[in-house]
Every structure is written in structure tokens, then in C-alpha cells.
N, C-alpha and C positions, 0 to 999 in steps of 0.2 A: 817859646814861640806863642804869642797872644791868641787867645781863642777868638773864633768869629762869633758874630752876634748868635748865629744858629746854633753853634756848639754850646754856647753859654746856656741859651734855653733849654737844651738837651740835657745838659749836665745838671741844671737845677731841677728839671723833671725827674731825672734818675736819683738824684739825692732825696728829694721829695718822697719818690715812691719807695725808695729802701728804707728811709725813716718810718714811714707807715707800716709797711709791711714787718720791720723789725719791732717796733713797738707792740705790734698784734701778737707776733708768734715767738718771739725770743725772751728769754729770762733777762732780768736786769743785770746780771753779771757778764752777759754777752755783749753789752752795748757798752759805748762809750760817747761822750759827746767832743765832736770833733769840730775846730774851727776851720771853716773852708773860705779860701779868698776868692775875691772876683765872682761871686754868685750873681749878683745882681747889679746893673748899671742905674745909677741915679742921674736921671735927665736934667733935674733941676740943678743939682749940685756939680754935675758933670764929673762925676767920680764913681769908681767901682765901689760896691758894697760888699762886706764879707757877712757870714750868717754861720749860726751853729746848728749842727744836726747831730741827732743821736743815730748812729750807724754801728753795725756789726765789725768786728776787728778781728785781724789775725797777725801775729808778730809784729804788734805794735801800730799797724796801719790799718786803715779803714777799708771797708769793702762795699762797692755798689753794685746792687742787684738790677738787671734788665728783664724786663717782662719778655718771655719768649714769642709773645705774639707780635713785638716789633723788630724780632731778630731777622736779618736778610743777609744774604750773600750775593744778592743779584741788585741790578739798577731797579729804581723806583718804577711803579707802574705807570706812570707818565713820565718820560724822560726824553731828551732829544734825540739820541741814539734811535730809539724806537720810532719817534716822529720821522726821523729821516728814511728809516726802513721802509716805512708804510707809506713814504711820500707819492709814490706811483700810483697805490690803490686810491689815496685819498683825492689825487687831482683829477682821476677818471672818475670819481664818485660825486663831485661836488654837486648839489642839487641846482644852482644857479647856472644855466647855460653860457650866459654872458660871462660870468666870473670863470667858469671851467676854460672857456676859450681864450681868456686873457693869461690865466695861469699857465696853460700849456704853450701858449705863444712866448711868454717871458722866459719860462724854463728851457724850451728848445732853442731859442736864440742864444743861449749860452753854452751851446753843445756843438760838436761837430763829429764827424764820423770816427775820428781817432780820439774822441773824449775818454779818459780813464774812469776807473771807478771812483777815484778819489775826485775827480774833476766833477763827476755827475753829483756826489754828495754835496759838494761846495756849492754847484747850481741849485740844487734843492733847497740848501740852507737859504741861499739868496732870494729864492723865489718865496720862501715862507716869510722871510723878514720884510718882503714887498707886499705881501698879501695875508695880512693878519687873520683873515678869514680861514685861513687854512688851519690855523692852530686853533680857533673856535671849534671848527668841525671835528678836529682831532680829539680835542678834550671831551666834547659831547660823545663821540663815539666810545672812549674810554669810560665815561660816565655809565653809558648804557652797558657796557661789559663789566660793571663792577661785581656782580656776583661771580663771574668767572675769576676775577682778581683774588676775591676772598677764598674762592676755593683752591686756587693755585698756591696762595700764601699759606694757607692750612696746611697744604700737603707737605711743602717746603718745610715747615716747622717740625711736622712729623717725621720728616726724613732726617733732618738735621738732629733731632733727639735720638733717633733710633743709631745714628751713626757716631755721635760723640758722647752719648751718655750710655746707651745700652750695650752697643757694641766694644767700646772701650771698657766698660766695666766687666764684661766677659774676659777680654784679653788680660786685665790686670788680676781678677779675681781667679780665673781657672788656669792660666797659664803663667804669669809671672810672680806672683805673690810669694810662693813657697820654692822657687827656683835659684835662690840667691842673686836674682837679677839686681836687687837693690843694695848690693855690697858695694863699697866704695874702692877705687883705685885713683889714679890722676885722672884729668879731665879726658885725655884722649884715650886711654884704656877703658875708661867708664863709658865713653861716647860708644867706642868701637865694641865693647861686650854688648851694649844694648841694642846696637844695629844688628849684630852677629846672632843675638838671641830672638830678636823679632824675625829675622830672616828664618831661623830654625822653627819659630812657631808658625809663621805664615807658609812656609813650604812643607813642613813634616807633620804639624798638628793641626791642620785644617784652619788655622788662624787666618788664613786668605779670605775666610767667609766676611771678616769684618771689613774687608775692603769693597763688598759689594751691597749694594741697595735694590731691592727688588730684582735681584738677578743681573743688575747691570754693574760693570765696574766702575769704582770712583776714577773720574778722568781728570781731576784738579789737584795740582801740587800742593795748593793751599789746605786741602783737606787732608792730606798725608802728613803736612807738617805738623796740623794740629793735634792729629792723632798721636804722633811721634812726642809731642809735648806733654800729652795727658798721661804718658807712660812714666813720666819723671816723678814719680811719688816718693815722698819721704827721703829726699836728698839733700845733702849739704852741699851741693854745687849750685851755682848761680846759672840759670838756664833761661837764656833770653833769645826771642826770635826778631827777626827783621832789624838786627842791629846795624847802624850805619855809622861808620867812623870816616866817612869822607869819600869812600868809592862805591856807594851803594850799599844796599842792605843785603847781609847775609841772612840764609834761612835760620841756622842756630849758633849761638856762641855759648859753649860751655866752660865755666872758669871756676876757680877757686884762688881767690887773690889775683895779683897783676901778673905773676909769672906763670901760672897754670890755666892755660886756656885753649880751647880748641874749637874748631869750626865743622859744622855738619851742613851739608847741602843735599837738598832731595830733588831729584828730577824724574819726571815721567819718560820712558824710552821715546814716547811720540813727540817730546819737547821738540820744536824745530831748531832751537838754539842749543842743544845738547853738545853738539861737537865744540862750539865756540866757549860753552861753559867749562867742559872738561880742559880744553887748552889753555885758556887765559883767565876765566873770571875768579875761581877759587884762589889762585896765585895772587891776583890783586887784592882780594880780601884779607889774605894772611898778611900782606904787608901793611895794609891799613890798620888790621887789629894786633899787630906786632906778634905774630906767632907764626910758627911754621908748621904746625899741626892742623891737619884737616882730613875729613872723611866725605867722600861723593857716593851718595846712595841713589841707585837707579832702578825702580820699579817698573817690571814689564808686565803684560797681560796676554801675550801669545807668542808664538814661535819666531813669527816674522819681525816682530819687536826686538825679540832676543838676538836675531841674527844682525839686524841693522845695529844694534848696540856693540855687540862683538866685533863688528867691522870696524866701528869706529874707534874702540879700544886698541885693536891691533895697528891700526893707521897711526894713533898717537902715543903707541908703545906703553899703554896703560894697562894692559891685560895681565892679570895674575897678579896685582899689585893688592896689599892688605887694605889700603885706605880707599879702595875702589870697590863698593859692594853691590852685587846684583841679586835683587829679590824677585824670585817668580810668584806671581800672583795669579797666575792663569788657573782657570778650573779644569781646564781639559786634561792637564798633566797629572792631576791628582786622581790616581787609580787606587781603588781600595786594595789592601795587602792580599785579600783573599782572592782577588782576580789577577794579581801581578805575576 
């Protein structure tokens, strides 16, 4: 798939950033010169240009570094969704009385008493397109709030570092390294063993703590998927996330060659599509990936979530199956042995 211009600019920035860092901090034998295609577009010759970069490498392939300051898992500080969310506040705060009246009239003329939330957002977007002054006011407001943006961004970077570096490091070094966790079977048994051991660590060895940041449980499936991937250390298996072979991306595909492959799907108990996923989605993924082996992992944080999941499993006749694993990450049920 061809890269978009913005993606090309970003990739070149990261290549140059990595090269500068590597030349300053790595030894010569840790670098190789790589020929990278389509790094720069020559507008005069109307063709892509390739360039050479000195980059760190692993297993024969280059590594690209990303400054943690630009990492984010959320929308940009200025974005369309936020603009529409703040539309009501903005249209009532416009300093020009005449403009404010025109904006309100235009917006309200596109609604009625039965308008849905989707229709209101569509009307808001139409009003913004008609009155560009709204966008100007929004950008000025966001610029005034820039110090807050930096504070929020810094805190997200720190939280991400704790979650994916410090917490996972503890999980690997204190719980997994000396446990036999990294011994290999086939892809299904290996994946099932890792899931089962993670369940044991989380439920019985205070491993559940890695799923909490500042006392609050992680409530994003993408975070759980990332933490699972980081535990696949020193493995000969090919572990890929978001593999899409035609019927949508599966969380993880673990394989060794063409014949040995298994799928692992992670879901939060609060996921509104949990029933549908358990009933149909994984089977569709299995057909697309030419495998009959899959594991479904569900993480819950409270008794009410557990009861809801158990009800769904009973109705779908999936309770008690080896390939459906429930993990209890609630803090309330972890009673000290001295108090039990």
C-alpha cells in the first residue's frame, strides 16, 4: 500500500532521528547501512528517491526508534471529534452577537424535536462548514489551553512508560523468567500455556497489579494485547498482532510454519460486542487464517462483570471449555492469606 505524503514525512523524520541517536550512542558493530526506498519525493523529476541510513539492526532487519514525547494512543489535541463535542459551548460563547445569532439559527433550522444524536452532530458539522469563524475560535481556544495540553501529554507518556516498560519488566523478571514459561510446544499449547500462566500470575501472585495505573484498572483491550505481546520473549514462534487475512484483524496469530498456527483473541468483560465475538467472530478468523485452533481470553474487574460473562458462556454453551479463559483482575477478591 503506497504511503501518504504525511506518512512519508513522518517516516523520514523517524529515520533521521534514529540515525542521529544511533551514531551518537551505539558502537559501530551495532549499526548497518540500509537502503530505504521512497524516502523523499523529487517534485522536479516527479519520482520517489531512496536514501541510505545508518540504523541499528536485529535479525538482519533495521530498527526505527520513536521519541517517547510524540507517542500517543489518543486523538490529536486539535481534532474534528473534539470540535464537534465542544460545538454547543463554542456557539454560545462566540463574541460577535450577530455571528452568534446566525450560527444558532442555521444550526437549529436543521433540527427538530426528534433529531438523533447522529443528526445533531451532522448539523453541527454542516454549521462549522458554513461558518469558518467557528473553527478559528476553536483553534484560538485550544492555543490558549496549550499549557494544559503539554501537561496532559506528559502525564500520558509517563503512564504509558509505567504500564508498558516498568510493569511488564516486573512481570517478566519476577514471575515468568524462571518458571519454564518460555519453553516451546506447538503454537496452540504454547499460547494456551502462556495464557494459563498469566492467569495464575494475575490471580494468585499479585500480578493483577500490572493492570492498574494509579489505582484504576486498564479498560482498553489494546493495552492488554500489547502487554501480552511483550511477554513473548526469546521465542522461536512468529507472533503477529492485528493480522488481517480478509475477514478483519485478529488480535494475535501465533505460528511456526504454514501448518502450525493458532489465534488468540483478548476481550474485556465490558465489551458490548462480547456475545457476538464469542459466537461468530473467532470462527470467521479461523477460516480466513486456515486454522481450527483459537483461544479466547476474557478479563474482568468485578463480580458483576464475571456474572455477566458467565451468563453469556452458559447461553452459548461455551462454559468449561479449555479454549475460553477467564482472568480475574479485580483487586477486591485478592485477600491476604493471613486474613483468609
